N, C-alpha and C positions, 0 to 999 in steps of 0.2 A: 475477359471474362469467358469461362468456359461455358459451354450450352448447358451442361448438367448442373453446374453450381448456381445455387439460388443466390438473389441479390441479398445484401446484408440486412435489409429492412425486414426480409421475409423468413431469416434463420429462426429457427426454433429456440425461443429463450428458456433459460433453466427456470424450474419453479422453486428452486433453493435460493435463499439471499447469497449474495457474492460472498460473504464470509464462511459459509458452509460448504465450500466445495472439496473434493476428495482428489486423490492421486488416481489418475486414470490407468497408469501403466505399473506393473509391479517391479520391486527391486530385483536385479539379476541376481540369481542364485550363484552362477558361476563367478561372478565379480566378488561377492561375498567369501566364497570358498577362497578364492584366491587372496584376497585379504587377510583372511584369518591365517592362512597357511604362512603368509608373509610375516606376519606379527609373530606367529610361533617361532618362526626361524630366527627372527631378530632376537627375540627373549632368549632362545637357546643360545646364540652366539654370545650375547652379553653375559648370560650366566657362565659360560665357559672362560670368556676373558676375565671375569671377576675371580673366578675359582683359581685361574693360573697366576694371575697377578696376586692374589693372596697366598699361595704357596710361594712365590719367588719372595716376597717381601718378609714372609714369617720364616724363612730358611735359615738354618743355622749360620753363624757369621763366618765359617770357614770358606763359604761360597764367595765371599766378597773379599777384595784386595785389602792388603794391611793398610792401616792408617797412615798418614802423613807423619813424618817424624816430628813436624812442628805442630802436631794435633794438642800436645801436653804443654806447649811453650808457654802459653797464657795461663795466668792464675784463673781459677775458676770465679764466676760472676758472684760477688758477695751479697748482692741484692741492692735495693735503693738505700742511700744513706738517709735516713729520717731526722728530722729536726725534732728533737726531744723538748727543749725548753725554748720555745718560739719567742715569748716576751722578753726572756732574759737575752737571747741571741740578738733580737731588734734593738733593746737598750744598749748592748755592747758595740753593735755596729755604727749606731747613731752617735755614740761618744766617740768612736774613732773617727767619724766623718766631721764631727765639731771640732776636734783636735786639729784635723787637716785644714779646715776652713778658717779657724781663729787662732791658729798657732804660727810662731816663727819657726822656720827650719831651713837648713841648708838643703838645696837640691843638689848643687854642683859647686863645692868650695873652690875646686881649681879655676873654674870659669866665673867665680863670683856671683853665683845665680841663687837667690834666696826665694823662699815662700814667706809671704806676708799674710797677715789676716785679711779678709775680704772686705771689711770695714775700713781699714787703713788703705787698702788699694783703692776704694771708691773715693775717698777723701784726696788722695795724690792724684787721681784722675781729675777730680774736679778743680783742684788747684792748677795743675799743669796743662790740662787740655789733651787732646787726642795728638798724636804725632802726625806730620804732615803725610798726605796720601802720596805714595810714590807709584810710578808706572811698573811693568813686568820687568824692563831691563833696568831699573833701579834709579832711573832718573826722576826729577820732579815734573810734574804736569806743565 
């Protein structure tokens, strides 16, 4: 401790409560001026960049290269295909699915593969049982 410094217990205490203190030093005027000038330069650069890009994108199409020959090859998008009669469509779909599940039909007549109703397939499976399990090589375990 220096000889001129007072010990901590003899320092002069502030009469104001701790929550009411004030800044003892002023803000640096030079630093504020530099910050303001930097902000002004930044804003000016951004404005010039925006103006330039606006002029570039708003320019007539002669400045841009010709479009690709494939540009018009696709048909224009016609919009979403809306389902106008949902209840009728659902009924038709269910009728078609029921016909597949409960109907008889040839899948491949050359190979003798047919489609049978689900109920009849369950009956046949209950009568005959499941086929024996085979391994990957096709041999019985």
